[in-house]
N, C-alpha and C positions, 0 to 999 in steps of 0.2 A: 882076357885074363886067364891064361892057361893054367889048368890044375885047380880052378876055383869054380864053385857053384855060384853064379852071379845073381844072387838075390839082392835087388836094390832096395834101399830104404831112404826115404826122405827125412831130413832133419831140419830143425828150425821152425819158423812160422809156416803156416799152411797156405798162405795166400800171396806170397811174394818171392823175391829172389832167394831168400834164405831157404825156402822150401824146395828149391831146385838143386841144392847141394846134395850130391848122392854119395852114399857109402855102399860097399858090397861086402858080403860075408863069404869067406871061403868054406871049404868042407869041414874045417875045424871050428867054425863059428867065429873066426877072427874078423873084425871089421877092417876094411881098407877104404881109404879115401880115393875115389876115382876121378874127382874133379877138384882142382885146387883154385880157390877164388883169388882174383887179383883186381886191382883198380888203379885208376889215374885220377888225380884231383888238381884243380887249379882254381884261382879266384881272380876277379877283376871287374871292370866296368865295360859292359857291352853298349856300344853306341846305337841308339834307336833313332833312326832318321827316315825310315820308310824303305831303305834298301837292305839287301843281305849284307852282313859283315862276318868276318872271320878273324882268326889270329893274324898278327902282323907277319908279312913275308920276310921281314928282317929279323925280328926277335921272337917269333912264335908266340906261345902262351906265356913267355917270360915278361911280356910288356904289361903295363898297368891297364891300358885301354885297348879293347879289342875293336878295331875300327877299319880293318882292311876291306875296302869296297868290293862287292862281288855281284853287282847288278841288281835289277829290280824285277826280273821275270818271275814266272811261276816257280822255277827252280833257280838256285844261284848259279852264276857263271864261275868257272874255276880256272886256275892258272897253274902251270907246272911248278911254279915257285911257291905256291901256297904251303903253309906249314901246318902240320898236324900232330897227332899223338902216335908214337911208335907202339905197335901192337904185335905180339909174337904170332908166328904162323900156327894155325890150329886153334887159336883162341876162340871161344864161343862167347859172343857179345851178349850181355844180359840186359842192362838198362842204363839210362842216363838220368841223373838227378840234378835238379837245381834247387838251391836254397838262397833266397835273396830278396831284394826289394827294388821297385822302380822308384825313381825320384819324382815321378809325377804320374797321374792317372791317364795322361794322354797316350794314345796309341793302342789302347785295349790289350788284347791277348798278345802273346808272342808265338812265333812260328819257328820251328827248327828243321834243319835238313842235315843228314849225316851220310857220308860216302866213304868208301874204302878205296884207296889207290892201289889196286891189285896188280901192280907191276912186279914181276919176279926179278929182283935185283941180285940174284945169285949168279955165279959164273961170270962175274965182271960185266953184267948188263947194266947199262945206264940210260938215262933219257934227258933231253934238254929242250923239249917242246911240249905244249899242252896236248898236241895230237898224239904223242907217244904215251900219254897217261892211259890208264885203264880204270877210270873211276866207276865203281860199282855202287849202286844205291843200296844203302843199309836201311835207312829210314827216310821215306819220301816226305815232302812238305807236311809237317804235323803241327797242328795248333795246340798249344798248351793253355788250358783254361785257367785264367786268373780271376774269374768272376766270383769265386767262392771265398768265404771268410775274409773279406776285405783285402783280397790280393791286389786289387787295383789301387789300394792306398799305399802309404809309406810303410805299412806293416811288413814284417818278415814273413815269408811263406815258403812252402816246399811243393814242387811239382816234379813228376817223373814220367818217363816214357820207356816202353819196352823196346829192345833192339832185336827182338824176334829170334834169338839164338843164331844169329848170323855167324858163320864160321870163317875166320880169316884164312884165305888161301895161301898167302905169302906173309913173310915178315916185312911189314910195310906200314904205311901211315893211315890213320883214320882222321877224317876231316869233319869239322862241325861249322855250320853256318846258322845265323840267327837274324831275325828281323821282327819288327812289330807288325801285327796283322793290319792295322790302320796307321797310315803315316801321321805322326803327331804334328801339332801346329809348329813346333820348333824341336830341335834335337833334344832328346831325353837320354837317360841312361838306365840300364839294368845292372845293378851291382849285386853280383852273385858268386857263390861257390858252385862249381860244376864238378860232378863226379861221374866217371864212366866205369862200369863194372863188367868184368868178363871172367870166364872160367877156363882153366887149362886142363884138358883130359890127361890123366896120368896112366902110364903103362904099368903092368904088373911087374 
C-alpha cells in the first residue's frame, strides 16, 4: 500500500477466522480494509458408505445427494470431470464449516479431503483428461471428531477445519471429498450445510 504506514490491526474475535480480518491505518490514521472476506455455502445429504464421495459430475453441488464415487484409498481418486467450487485467483482459503447431523451413529467420525485444481485456464488453455489436471492438496485426509456433545446421535452439531491460508494460484475450482472413518453396516447419510470461507487481498 504505497503512501501508507502499514500498521495492521486484528478485528473481531481473538481465536478464530474473524480475528484474521486485517485493517491497516495510513499516515492520517484512516483505517483501510486489506482483506475482504467471501464464502461459498451449500447443503445436501452426503452418502456414507465407506468410500470417498464428492459432488455429482453432472449437477455439481446443485444436486440433493452428494454421492459421486471416488474410491476407497487413503486419498480419494479424482477425475477431470469432477465438479467443484469456483474460487478466484489470489484468494486465501481460511476454513471449512459443517453444521448437520447423521441419520445413524454407524460409521463413527467423518473424514474430509480438499484439493485445488490449479490448472491455468487463461489464454485459451483447456484440458480433457485427468492426467492434465494439476490437483494440489489443500487439506490432506482430516478426521473431524464427532464424539463430543452427542455428535454421533441425531443431534445437530458443528465442526470445522482450518484450510491453512492456502493461496489460490489460478481462478479455478476447489474440490471436496468426504467419507466415514469406519464403513457403516449399511449406507447412511450426513445431512449438512457446508461453508467454505476465504479472503481476497485488496490493493491500495
